[in-house]
C-alpha positions as a Markdown table, in Angstrom:
| # | Residue | x | y | z |
|---|---|---|---|---|
| 1 | Met | -29.2 | 19.7 | 5.2 |
| 2 | Pro | -26.3 | 18.4 | 3.1 |
| 3 | Ser | -22.8 | 19.6 | 4.2 |
| 4 | Phe | -21.4 | 22.2 | 1.9 |
| 5 | Pro | -17.7 | 23.2 | 1.9 |
| 6 | His | -17.5 | 27.0 | 1.4 |
| 7 | Pro | -15.1 | 28.4 | -1.2 |
| 8 | Gly | -11.6 | 28.7 | 0.3 |
| 9 | Ser | -12.1 | 25.7 | 2.7 |
| 10 | Val | -10.8 | 22.2 | 2.2 |
| 11 | Ser | -12.5 | 18.9 | 3.2 |
| 12 | Ile | -10.9 | 16.6 | 5.7 |
| 13 | Cys | -13.2 | 13.7 | 6.5 |
| 14 | Glu | -16.7 | 12.6 | 7.4 |
| 15 | Ile | -17.8 | 11.9 | 11.0 |
| 16 | Asn | -21.4 | 10.7 | 11.4 |
| 17 | Arg | -22.8 | 12.3 | 8.2 |
| 18 | Asp | -21.0 | 15.5 | 8.9 |
| 19 | Leu | -18.3 | 16.4 | 6.3 |
| 20 | Ile | -15.6 | 18.2 | 8.3 |
| 21 | Thr | -13.7 | 21.1 | 6.6 |
| 22 | Ala | -10.7 | 23.3 | 7.5 |
| 23 | Glu | -9.0 | 26.4 | 6.2 |
| 24 | Ser | -6.0 | 24.5 | 4.9 |
| 25 | Leu | -4.5 | 21.0 | 4.6 |
| 26 | Ser | -2.4 | 20.0 | 7.5 |
| 27 | Asp | -1.5 | 16.8 | 9.4 |
| 28 | Asp | -2.4 | 18.5 | 12.6 |
| 29 | Val | -6.0 | 19.0 | 11.5 |
| 30 | Ala | -6.2 | 15.4 | 10.4 |
| 31 | Lys | -4.8 | 14.2 | 13.8 |
| 32 | Asp | -7.4 | 16.3 | 15.6 |
| 33 | Thr | -10.3 | 15.0 | 13.6 |
| 34 | Tyr | -10.0 | 11.4 | 12.3 |
| 35 | Gly | -6.4 | 10.7 | 13.4 |
| 36 | Lys | -7.4 | 10.1 | 17.1 |
| 37 | Ile | -10.1 | 7.6 | 15.9 |
| 38 | Leu | -8.1 | 5.7 | 13.3 |
| 39 | Gly | -4.7 | 5.9 | 14.9 |
| 40 | Met | -3.1 | 7.1 | 11.6 |
| 41 | Val | -3.0 | 10.1 | 9.3 |
| 42 | Phe | -3.0 | 10.1 | 5.5 |
| 43 | Ser | -0.8 | 12.9 | 4.3 |
| 44 | Pro | -1.5 | 14.5 | 0.9 |
| 45 | Val | 0.6 | 13.3 | -2.0 |
| 46 | Pro | 1.7 | 16.1 | -4.4 |
| 47 | Phe | 2.2 | 15.5 | -8.1 |
| 48 | Gln | 2.6 | 17.6 | -11.3 |
| 49 | Ser | -1.0 | 17.9 | -12.4 |
| 50 | Asp | -0.2 | 19.8 | -15.6 |
| 51 | Gln | 1.3 | 16.6 | -17.0 |
| 52 | Leu | -2.1 | 15.0 | -16.9 |
| 53 | Ala | -3.8 | 17.8 | -18.9 |
| 54 | Arg | -2.6 | 16.5 | -22.3 |
| 55 | Pro | -5.3 | 15.0 | -24.5 |
| 56 | Pro | -5.0 | 11.2 | -25.2 |
| 57 | Ser | -3.0 | 10.4 | -28.2 |
| 58 | Pro | -4.7 | 8.4 | -31.0 |
| 59 | Glu | -1.3 | 7.5 | -32.5 |
| 60 | Gln | -0.3 | 3.8 | -32.6 |
| 61 | Asp | 3.1 | 2.3 | -32.4 |
| 62 | Asp | 3.5 | 0.1 | -35.4 |
| 63 | Gln | 6.5 | -1.6 | -33.7 |
| 64 | Gln | 4.4 | -3.0 | -30.9 |
| 65 | Val | 2.6 | -5.9 | -32.7 |
| 66 | Ala | 2.3 | -9.4 | -31.3 |
| 67 | Thr | 0.1 | -12.5 | -31.6 |
| 68 | Thr | -0.8 | -14.8 | -28.8 |
| 69 | Ala | -2.3 | -18.3 | -28.6 |
| 70 | Pro | -5.0 | -19.6 | -26.3 |
| 71 | Thr | -4.2 | -22.0 | -23.4 |
| 72 | Lys | -6.4 | -24.8 | -22.0 |
| 73 | Gly | -9.4 | -24.3 | -19.7 |
| 74 | Leu | -10.9 | -20.8 | -19.6 |
| 75 | Leu | -9.0 | -19.4 | -22.6 |
| 76 | Gln | -10.0 | -22.5 | -24.7 |
| 77 | Thr | -13.6 | -21.7 | -24.0 |
| 78 | Leu | -13.1 | -18.1 | -24.9 |
| 79 | Gln | -11.4 | -19.1 | -28.2 |
| 80 | Gly | -14.6 | -20.9 | -29.2 |
| 81 | Ile | -16.5 | -17.7 | -28.6 |
| 82 | Leu | -14.0 | -15.8 | -30.7 |
| 83 | Asn | -14.5 | -18.3 | -33.6 |
| 84 | Arg | -18.2 | -17.7 | -33.5 |
| 85 | Ser | -18.0 | -13.9 | -33.3 |
| 86 | Leu | -19.0 | -11.5 | -36.0 |
| 87 | Thr | -16.3 | -9.9 | -38.1 |
| 88 | Pro | -16.3 | -6.2 | -37.5 |
| 89 | Leu | -17.3 | -4.0 | -40.4 |
| 90 | Phe | -15.2 | -1.0 | -39.2 |
| 91 | His | -12.9 | 0.0 | -36.4 |
| 92 | Pro | -14.1 | 3.3 | -35.0 |
| 93 | Asn | -11.7 | 5.5 | -33.2 |
| 94 | His | -13.2 | 6.8 | -30.0 |
| 95 | Val | -10.2 | 8.8 | -28.8 |
| 96 | Asn | -12.3 | 12.0 | -28.6 |
| 97 | Leu | -14.7 | 10.3 | -26.2 |
| 98 | Leu | -12.0 | 8.7 | -24.0 |
| 99 | Pro | -11.8 | 11.6 | -21.6 |
| 100 | Glu | -15.5 | 11.2 | -20.8 |
| 101 | Val | -14.8 | 7.7 | -19.3 |
| 102 | Asp | -13.7 | 7.0 | -15.7 |
| 103 | Leu | -10.3 | 5.6 | -16.7 |
| 104 | Gln | -9.5 | 4.2 | -13.3 |
| 105 | Gly | -6.4 | 6.4 | -12.7 |
| 106 | Val | -6.3 | 5.4 | -9.0 |
| 107 | Ser | -6.1 | 2.0 | -7.4 |
| 108 | Trp | -5.9 | 0.9 | -3.7 |
| 109 | His | -4.0 | -2.2 | -2.8 |
| 110 | Gln | -6.6 | -4.7 | -1.5 |
| 111 | His | -5.0 | -5.6 | 1.8 |
| 112 | Lys | -2.6 | -2.7 | 2.5 |
| 113 | His | -2.6 | 1.0 | 2.9 |
| 114 | Ile | -0.9 | 1.5 | -0.5 |
| 115 | Ile | -2.2 | 3.6 | -3.3 |
| 116 | Ala | -1.1 | 3.8 | -6.9 |
| 117 | Phe | -2.1 | 6.6 | -9.2 |
| 118 | Ile | -1.2 | 8.0 | -12.7 |
| 119 | Ser | 1.0 | 11.0 | -12.1 |
| 120 | Gly | 2.0 | 11.8 | -15.7 |
| 121 | Pro | 1.6 | 10.6 | -19.3 |
| 122 | Asn | 4.2 | 7.9 | -18.8 |
| 123 | Gln | 4.6 | 7.4 | -15.1 |
| 124 | Val | 2.9 | 6.1 | -12.0 |
| 125 | Ile | 3.3 | 7.0 | -8.3 |
| 126 | Val | 3.0 | 4.4 | -5.6 |
| 127 | Arg | 2.6 | 5.7 | -2.0 |
| 128 | Asp | 2.7 | 3.4 | 1.0 |
| 129 | Phe | 1.0 | 5.0 | 4.0 |
| 130 | Glu | 2.3 | 2.3 | 6.3 |
| 131 | Asp | 5.9 | 3.2 | 5.4 |
| 132 | Ser | 7.9 | 5.2 | 8.0 |
| 133 | Glu | 7.4 | 8.9 | 7.8 |
| 134 | Gly | 9.6 | 10.9 | 5.5 |
| 135 | Lys | 10.2 | 8.4 | 2.8 |
| 136 | Glu | 9.3 | 9.5 | -0.7 |
| 137 | Pro | 6.8 | 7.7 | -2.9 |
| 138 | Cys | 8.0 | 5.3 | -5.6 |
| 139 | Ile | 7.9 | 6.6 | -9.2 |
| 140 | Leu | 7.4 | 3.8 | -11.8 |
| 141 | Ala | 8.6 | 4.6 | -15.3 |
| 142 | Asn | 10.0 | 2.6 | -18.2 |
| 143 | Glu | 10.5 | 3.1 | -22.0 |
| 144 | Ser | 7.8 | 0.5 | -22.5 |
| 145 | Gln | 5.3 | 2.4 | -20.4 |
| 146 | Arg | 3.9 | 5.2 | -22.6 |
| 147 | Glu | 0.6 | 6.9 | -22.6 |
| 148 | Val | -0.7 | 5.4 | -19.4 |
| 149 | Lys | -4.5 | 5.3 | -19.2 |
| 150 | Val | -5.5 | 2.9 | -16.3 |
| 151 | Leu | -4.0 | 0.8 | -13.6 |
| 152 | Glu | -5.1 | -1.9 | -11.1 |
| 153 | Trp | -3.4 | -3.9 | -8.3 |
| 154 | Arg | -3.5 | -7.7 | -8.8 |
| 155 | Pro | -5.7 | -9.4 | -6.2 |
| 156 | Asn | -3.9 | -12.1 | -4.2 |
| 157 | Gly | -0.7 | -11.2 | -6.0 |
| 158 | Gly | 1.4 | -9.6 | -3.3 |
| 159 | Arg | 2.5 | -6.2 | -4.6 |
| 160 | Gln | 1.9 | -6.6 | -8.3 |
| 161 | Leu | 0.5 | -3.7 | -10.3 |
| 162 | Ser | -0.8 | -3.7 | -13.9 |
| 163 | Val | -0.5 | -0.5 | -15.9 |
| 164 | Ala | -2.3 | -0.1 | -19.3 |
| 165 | Cys | -0.4 | 1.8 | -21.9 |
| 166 | Asn | 0.3 | 2.2 | -25.6 |
| 167 | Gly | 0.9 | -1.3 | -27.1 |
| 168 | Gly | 0.3 | -3.4 | -24.0 |
| 169 | Ile | 0.3 | -3.8 | -20.3 |
| 170 | Cys | 3.2 | -3.3 | -17.9 |
| 171 | Ile | 3.3 | -5.7 | -14.9 |
| 172 | Trp | 5.3 | -4.3 | -12.0 |
| 173 | Ala | 6.2 | -6.3 | -8.8 |
| 174 | Ala | 7.8 | -5.2 | -5.6 |
| 175 | Ser | 11.4 | -6.4 | -4.8 |
| 176 | Phe | 12.3 | -6.6 | -1.1 |
| 177 | Pro | 15.9 | -6.7 | 0.2 |
| 178 | Gly | 17.1 | -10.2 | -0.3 |
| 179 | Ser | 14.1 | -11.2 | -2.4 |
| 180 | Ala | 14.0 | -9.9 | -5.9 |
| 181 | Ala | 10.8 | -10.0 | -8.0 |
| 182 | Ser | 11.0 | -12.7 | -10.7 |
| 183 | Val | 10.5 | -12.1 | -14.4 |
| 184 | Arg | 8.1 | -14.5 | -16.2 |
| 185 | Ser | 9.8 | -17.3 | -17.9 |
| 186 | Gly | 10.2 | -16.5 | -21.6 |
| 187 | Ala | 9.7 | -12.8 | -21.1 |
| 188 | Ser | 12.5 | -10.3 | -21.7 |
| 189 | Ser | 14.2 | -8.9 | -18.6 |
| 190 | Phe | 13.0 | -5.3 | -17.9 |
| 191 | Leu | 14.5 | -2.8 | -15.6 |
| 192 | Gly | 12.3 | 0.1 | -14.5 |
| 193 | Thr | 13.0 | 3.2 | -12.5 |
| 194 | Leu | 12.9 | 2.2 | -8.9 |
| 195 | Ser | 11.9 | 3.9 | -5.7 |
| 196 | Arg | 13.8 | 6.7 | -4.2 |
| 197 | Gly | 14.8 | 6.3 | -0.5 |
| 198 | Ser | 12.5 | 3.3 | 0.2 |
| 199 | Gly | 13.2 | -0.3 | 1.2 |
| 200 | Val | 10.7 | -1.5 | -1.3 |
| 201 | Arg | 11.7 | -1.4 | -5.0 |
| 202 | Tyr | 9.6 | -2.1 | -8.0 |
| 203 | Thr | 10.7 | -3.9 | -11.1 |
| 204 | Leu | 8.9 | -4.3 | -14.5 |
| 205 | Val | 8.6 | -8.1 | -14.6 |
| 206 | Asp | 6.4 | -8.5 | -17.7 |
| 207 | Phe | 5.0 | -6.6 | -20.7 |
| 208 | Leu | 1.8 | -8.1 | -22.2 |
| 209 | Arg | 1.7 | -6.9 | -25.8 |
| 210 | Ser | -1.7 | -6.0 | -27.1 |
| 211 | His | -3.1 | -7.5 | -30.3 |
| 212 | Asn | -2.3 | -5.2 | -33.2 |
| 213 | Gly | -0.5 | -2.9 | -30.9 |
| 214 | Glu | -3.6 | -1.1 | -29.6 |
| 215 | Gln | -3.6 | 1.5 | -26.9 |
| 216 | Ile | -5.0 | -0.3 | -23.8 |
| 217 | Ser | -7.6 | 1.8 | -22.0 |
| 218 | Ala | -9.5 | -0.7 | -19.9 |
| 219 | Leu | -8.3 | -3.2 | -17.3 |
| 220 | Ser | -10.0 | -5.6 | -14.8 |
| 221 | Trp | -8.6 | -8.4 | -12.8 |
| 222 | Ser | -10.5 | -11.6 | -11.9 |
| 223 | Pro | -11.0 | -11.7 | -8.1 |
| 224 | Asp | -8.6 | -14.6 | -7.8 |
| 225 | Gly | -5.9 | -12.7 | -9.6 |
| 226 | Arg | -5.3 | -15.4 | -12.2 |
| 227 | Tyr | -6.9 | -13.6 | -15.3 |
| 228 | Leu | -6.6 | -10.0 | -16.5 |
| 229 | Ala | -9.1 | -8.5 | -18.9 |
| 230 | Ser | -8.0 | -5.7 | -21.1 |
| 231 | Gly | -9.6 | -3.6 | -23.8 |
| 232 | Ser | -9.1 | -0.6 | -26.1 |
| 233 | Tyr | -11.2 | 2.3 | -27.4 |
| 234 | Glu | -9.5 | 1.4 | -30.8 |
| 235 | Ser | -10.9 | -2.1 | -30.9 |
| 236 | Ser | -14.3 | -3.9 | -30.6 |
| 237 | Ser | -12.8 | -6.9 | -28.8 |
| 238 | Phe | -11.4 | -7.4 | -25.3 |
| 239 | Thr | -8.7 | -9.8 | -24.3 |
| 240 | Ile | -8.6 | -12.3 | -21.4 |
| 241 | Trp | -5.0 | -12.9 | -20.3 |
| 242 | Asp | -3.6 | -15.9 | -18.4 |
| 243 | Val | -0.9 | -13.7 | -16.8 |
| 244 | Ala | 1.3 | -16.5 | -15.5 |
| 245 | Gln | 1.7 | -17.8 | -19.0 |
| 246 | Gly | 1.6 | -14.5 | -20.8 |
| 247 | Leu | -1.1 | -15.7 | -23.1 |
| 248 | Gly | -4.3 | -13.9 | -24.1 |
| 249 | Thr | -7.5 | -14.6 | -26.1 |
| 250 | Pro | -9.5 | -11.7 | -27.8 |
| 251 | Ile | -13.3 | -11.8 | -27.4 |
| 252 | Arg | -15.6 | -9.8 | -29.7 |
| 253 | Arg | -19.2 | -8.8 | -29.3 |
| 254 | Gly | -20.6 | -5.9 | -31.4 |
| 255 | Leu | -18.8 | -3.2 | -33.3 |
| 256 | Gly | -18.1 | -0.3 | -31.0 |
| 257 | Gly | -14.8 | 0.3 | -29.3 |
| 258 | Ile | -14.4 | -0.8 | -25.6 |
| 259 | Ser | -15.1 | 1.9 | -23.0 |
| 260 | Met | -15.1 | -0.2 | -19.8 |
| 261 | Leu | -14.5 | -3.7 | -18.3 |
| 262 | Lys | -15.5 | -4.8 | -14.8 |
| 263 | Trp | -15.2 | -8.3 | -13.2 |
| 264 | Ser | -17.7 | -8.9 | -10.4 |
| 265 | Pro | -16.3 | -9.4 | -6.9 |
| 266 | Thr | -17.3 | -13.0 | -6.8 |
| 267 | Gly | -16.0 | -13.8 | -10.3 |
| 268 | Asp | -19.4 | -15.2 | -11.5 |
| 269 | Tyr | -20.1 | -12.2 | -13.8 |
| 270 | Phe | -18.2 | -9.9 | -16.2 |
| 271 | Phe | -19.3 | -6.5 | -17.5 |
| 272 | Ser | -18.2 | -5.0 | -20.8 |
| 273 | Ala | -19.3 | -1.7 | -22.3 |
| 274 | Lys | -18.8 | 0.0 | -25.7 |
| 275 | Phe | -18.8 | 3.6 | -26.9 |
| 276 | Asp | -21.8 | 2.9 | -29.2 |
| 277 | Gly | -24.1 | 2.7 | -26.1 |
| 278 | Thr | -24.3 | -1.1 | -25.9 |
| 279 | Phe | -23.0 | -3.1 | -23.0 |
| 280 | Tyr | -22.9 | -6.8 | -22.2 |
| 281 | Leu | -23.4 | -9.0 | -19.1 |
| 282 | Trp | -21.3 | -12.2 | -19.2 |
| 283 | Glu | -21.5 | -15.2 | -16.9 |
| 284 | Thr | -18.1 | -16.7 | -16.6 |
| 285 | Asn | -19.0 | -20.4 | -16.3 |
| 286 | Thr | -19.6 | -20.9 | -20.0 |
| 287 | Trp | -18.8 | -17.3 | -21.1 |
| 288 | Thr | -22.1 | -16.5 | -22.7 |
| 289 | Ser | -23.5 | -13.0 | -22.7 |
| 290 | Glu | -26.6 | -10.9 | -23.0 |
| 291 | Pro | -26.5 | -7.6 | -24.9 |
| 292 | Trp | -28.1 | -4.4 | -23.5 |
| 293 | Ser | -28.5 | -0.9 | -24.9 |
| 294 | Ser | -28.9 | 2.5 | -23.5 |
| 295 | Thr | -30.8 | 5.6 | -24.6 |
| 296 | Ser | -28.8 | 7.8 | -22.2 |
| 297 | Gly | -25.5 | 7.5 | -24.0 |
| 298 | Phe | -22.6 | 5.1 | -23.3 |
| 299 | Val | -21.5 | 3.8 | -20.0 |
| 300 | Lys | -18.9 | 6.1 | -18.5 |
| 301 | Gly | -18.7 | 4.6 | -15.0 |
| 302 | Ala | -19.5 | 1.3 | -13.4 |
| 303 | Ser | -19.2 | -0.3 | -10.0 |
| 304 | Trp | -20.3 | -3.7 | -8.6 |
| 305 | Asp | -21.9 | -4.1 | -5.2 |
| 306 | Pro | -19.9 | -6.1 | -2.6 |
| 307 | Asp | -21.9 | -9.3 | -3.2 |
| 308 | Gly | -21.7 | -9.2 | -7.0 |
| 309 | His | -25.6 | -9.2 | -7.2 |
| 310 | Met | -25.9 | -5.8 | -8.9 |
| 311 | Ile | -23.9 | -3.2 | -10.8 |
| 312 | Leu | -24.3 | 0.5 | -10.7 |
| 313 | Leu | -23.9 | 2.4 | -14.0 |
| 314 | Ala | -23.3 | 6.1 | -14.9 |
| 315 | Phe | -24.2 | 7.2 | -18.5 |
| 316 | Ser | -22.8 | 10.0 | -20.7 |
| 317 | Lys | -26.1 | 11.8 | -21.2 |
| 318 | Ser | -27.8 | 11.6 | -17.8 |
| 319 | Ser | -27.6 | 12.5 | -14.2 |
| 320 | Thr | -29.7 | 9.5 | -13.3 |
| 321 | Leu | -27.7 | 6.3 | -12.6 |
| 322 | Gly | -28.8 | 2.8 | -13.5 |
| 323 | Ser | -28.7 | -0.4 | -11.4 |
| 324 | Ile | -28.8 | -3.8 | -12.9 |
| 325 | His | -30.2 | -6.4 | -10.5 |
| 326 | Phe | -29.8 | -10.1 | -11.2 |
| 327 | Ala | -33.1 | -11.9 | -10.8 |
| 328 | Ser | -31.6 | -15.3 | -9.8 |
| 329 | Lys | -28.3 | -16.9 | -8.9 |
| 330 | Pro | -25.3 | -17.5 | -11.3 |
| 331 | Pro | -25.0 | -18.5 | -14.1 |
| 332 | Ser | -28.4 | -17.0 | -14.9 |
| 333 | Leu | -28.3 | -13.7 | -16.9 |
| 334 | Asp | -31.9 | -12.7 | -16.1 |
| 335 | Ala | -31.6 | -9.2 | -14.9 |
| 336 | His | -33.5 | -5.9 | -14.6 |
| 337 | Leu | -32.2 | -2.3 | -15.2 |
| 338 | Leu | -33.7 | 0.2 | -12.7 |
| 339 | Pro | -33.1 | 3.9 | -12.4 |
| 340 | Val | -31.3 | 5.4 | -9.4 |
| 341 | Glu | -32.3 | 9.0 | -9.0 |
| 342 | Leu | -29.8 | 11.6 | -7.8 |
| 343 | Pro | -32.1 | 14.7 | -7.9 |
| 344 | Glu | -29.7 | 17.0 | -6.0 |
| 345 | Ile | -27.2 | 16.8 | -8.9 |
| 346 | Met | -29.6 | 18.8 | -11.0 |
| 347 | Ser | -31.4 | 20.8 | -8.4 |
| 348 | Leu | -28.4 | 22.0 | -6.4 |
| 349 | Thr | -25.6 | 22.0 | -8.9 |
| 350 | Asn | -27.5 | 22.6 | -12.1 |
| 351 | Ser | -25.5 | 19.9 | -13.8 |
| 352 | Gln | -27.1 | 17.7 | -16.4 |
| 353 | Thr | -24.7 | 14.7 | -16.3 |
| 354 | Thr | -22.6 | 12.8 | -13.8 |
| 355 | Glu | -18.9 | 12.4 | -14.6 |
| 356 | Lys | -17.3 | 9.7 | -12.4 |
| 357 | Ile | -18.7 | 7.3 | -9.7 |
| 358 | Ala | -17.1 | 5.2 | -7.0 |
| 359 | Trp | -19.0 | 2.8 | -4.7 |
| 360 | Asp | -17.5 | 1.7 | -1.4 |
| 361 | Ala | -17.1 | -2.0 | -0.9 |
| 362 | Ser | -19.4 | -2.0 | 2.1 |
| 363 | Gly | -22.1 | -0.6 | -0.3 |
| 364 | Glu | -22.8 | 2.3 | 2.1 |
| 365 | Arg | -21.1 | 5.2 | 0.5 |
| 366 | Leu | -21.2 | 6.5 | -3.1 |
| 367 | Ala | -19.0 | 9.3 | -4.5 |
| 368 | Val | -20.2 | 11.1 | -7.6 |
| 369 | Ser | -18.5 | 13.9 | -9.6 |
| 370 | Phe | -20.5 | 15.8 | -12.2 |
| 371 | Lys | -19.9 | 17.9 | -15.3 |
| 372 | Asp | -20.1 | 21.7 | -15.4 |
| 373 | Gly | -22.9 | 23.1 | -13.2 |
| 374 | Asp | -23.1 | 26.3 | -11.2 |
| 375 | Glu | -19.8 | 27.9 | -10.3 |
| 376 | Leu | -20.4 | 27.5 | -6.6 |
| 377 | Tyr | -20.6 | 23.7 | -6.9 |
| 378 | Arg | -18.2 | 23.2 | -9.8 |
| 379 | Gly | -15.4 | 20.7 | -9.1 |
| 380 | Leu | -17.0 | 19.2 | -5.9 |
| 381 | Ile | -17.6 | 15.5 | -5.2 |
| 382 | Ala | -21.0 | 14.5 | -3.9 |
| 383 | Ile | -21.1 | 11.9 | -1.1 |
| 384 | Tyr | -24.2 | 9.7 | -0.7 |
| 385 | Asp | -25.4 | 7.4 | 1.9 |
| 386 | Val | -26.6 | 4.3 | 0.1 |
| 387 | Arg | -29.2 | 1.6 | 1.0 |
| 388 | Arg | -29.6 | -1.6 | -1.0 |
| 389 | Thr | -32.7 | -3.2 | 0.3 |
| 390 | Pro | -35.0 | -3.9 | -1.4 |
| 391 | Leu | -33.6 | -1.5 | -4.2 |
| 392 | Ile | -30.8 | 1.0 | -4.3 |
| 393 | Ser | -31.6 | 4.4 | -2.9 |
| 394 | Ala | -29.2 | 7.2 | -2.2 |
| 395 | Ser | -29.4 | 10.1 | 0.3 |
| 396 | Leu | -27.1 | 13.1 | -0.2 |
| 397 | Ile | -24.7 | 13.7 | 2.8 |
| 398 | Gly | -22.8 | 16.6 | 1.3 |
| 399 | Phe | -19.9 | 17.6 | -0.9 |
| 400 | Ile | -16.1 | 17.3 | -0.8 |
| 401 | Arg | -13.9 | 20.2 | -1.9 |
| 402 | Gly | -10.2 | 19.7 | -2.9 |
| 403 | Pro | -7.2 | 22.0 | -2.1 |
| 404 | Gly | -5.7 | 24.7 | -4.3 |
| 405 | Asp | -7.1 | 26.9 | -7.0 |
| 406 | Asn | -10.3 | 25.7 | -8.8 |
| 407 | Pro | -9.7 | 22.0 | -8.0 |
| 408 | Lys | -11.4 | 19.4 | -10.1 |
| 409 | Pro | -11.3 | 15.7 | -9.4 |
| 410 | Leu | -9.2 | 13.8 | -12.0 |
| 411 | Ala | -9.7 | 10.4 | -10.5 |
| 412 | Phe | -10.9 | 8.8 | -7.3 |
| 413 | Ser | -11.4 | 5.4 | -5.7 |
| 414 | Phe | -12.4 | 3.7 | -2.4 |
| 415 | His | -10.2 | 1.3 | -0.5 |
| 416 | Asp | -12.0 | -2.1 | -0.8 |
| 417 | Lys | -10.8 | -3.6 | 2.5 |
| 418 | Phe | -10.3 | -0.7 | 4.9 |
| 419 | Lys | -11.7 | -2.2 | 8.1 |
| 420 | Gln | -12.7 | 1.1 | 9.8 |
| 421 | Gly | -15.0 | 2.4 | 7.1 |
| 422 | Pro | -14.9 | 3.8 | 3.6 |
| 423 | Leu | -11.6 | 5.5 | 2.6 |
| 424 | Leu | -11.8 | 7.7 | -0.5 |
| 425 | Phe | -8.6 | 8.8 | -2.4 |
| 426 | Val | -8.9 | 11.7 | -4.8 |
| 427 | Cys | -6.4 | 13.1 | -7.3 |
| 428 | Trp | -7.2 | 16.8 | -7.8 |
| 429 | Ser | -6.3 | 19.0 | -10.8 |
| 430 | Ser | -4.5 | 21.4 | -8.3 |
| 431 | Gly | -1.7 | 18.9 | -7.9 |
| 432 | Phe | -2.6 | 17.1 | -4.7 |
| 433 | Cys | -3.9 | 13.6 | -4.0 |
| 434 | Cys | -5.9 | 13.5 | -0.8 |
| 435 | Thr | -7.4 | 10.7 | 1.4 |
| 436 | Tyr | -10.8 | 11.2 | 3.0 |
| 437 | Pro | -11.9 | 8.7 | 5.8 |
| 438 | Leu | -15.7 | 8.5 | 5.9 |
| 439 | Ile | -16.3 | 7.5 | 9.5 |
| 440 | Phe | -19.8 | 6.6 | 10.7 |
| 441 | Arg | -19.8 | 3.1 | 12.2 |
| 442 | Ser | -20.7 | 3.2 | 15.9 |
| 443 | His | -18.0 | 0.6 | 16.9 |
| 444 | Val | -15.3 | 2.9 | 15.4 |
| 445 | Leu | -16.3 | 6.1 | 17.1 |
| 446 | Pro | -15.5 | 6.8 | 20.8 |
């Protein structure tokens, strides 16, 4: 039977398909359960959740307008695509649909136990779990950083964080004692609010201004950390940035506003989705694409498998997920879309649609939140055991319940490189962000 956390309890971790609960959050309970296995405890991080309840603003800042030019190599190839693209007939505003999309409000650093999450309309919190006990998290805020929508750590970039906001993208970098973060040549010098009581300070080292000053609402780094893709619900094009040079090229396909962008883990493929229900698979060798369409609404969640051979999709009008399997090796775009049934979402929770998904980098655990449903299950996160051979299949392990009154998951994400198993971080509407180790590998357990 799937594990069910009774009302009034809080989830702590998974141990061998059993989701452990307790009466309240405490480091002592964590030490007694997963702490003795992992050798560390992930304390909850409080934040002001009421600041996140504001609806997204459709307003644009007319002062934030910039034009950028392509550079050689990849961006030159992309510029050729831009020149061949269709001129849009209209610019739909999808601000009312934006809350439906998983806006990636949480991001784990690839190689360290550092988490960044959106903690207010204009600010981001960075928490380093490896830091000595008692030090406060860093709060990143700047006058250029307004209406924050998504964020993502830069791969292979040390401690650099990209934050999507109104008019562009803020790039933050850590400055250590005796080693200040460098501002990109040609960029204005920025000074952001720095950390309180910590040896690591963060400085705003660049601001990539969006074309026509759009609100950026989608981000994805290439796995080598050189290029950053950005998009907006206000625009039908997305932009590929060469971040070192601060140059970007817009790419257009179709007419709908961008809902999501995802670079594959190997860098061979790129996924873009729009609010009109269409989505595109790109191969990044020549940057050609194949269009797809959905009868189940638009894509509201997407996650690649660790090998980059398939991508899992959640749709706005269905509780059934879709998996796209590539039939041959890159740069081929031959692929098949197959359903991934999650029957318990409807039978147990009485919900008709999924809300957010996150897939562990090992491919073995899937976290799913869902809309509405029975009061008993409302606000829970379903945890699935996933098998990928020959096709994706998911087996329900149980549910995670957050702390506080009527908690609902605002955002969640898995640590991609945590060696001891999946590590799920969840920001709850009750004002706490909690970390849930999912422990099931035999070599980890005593």
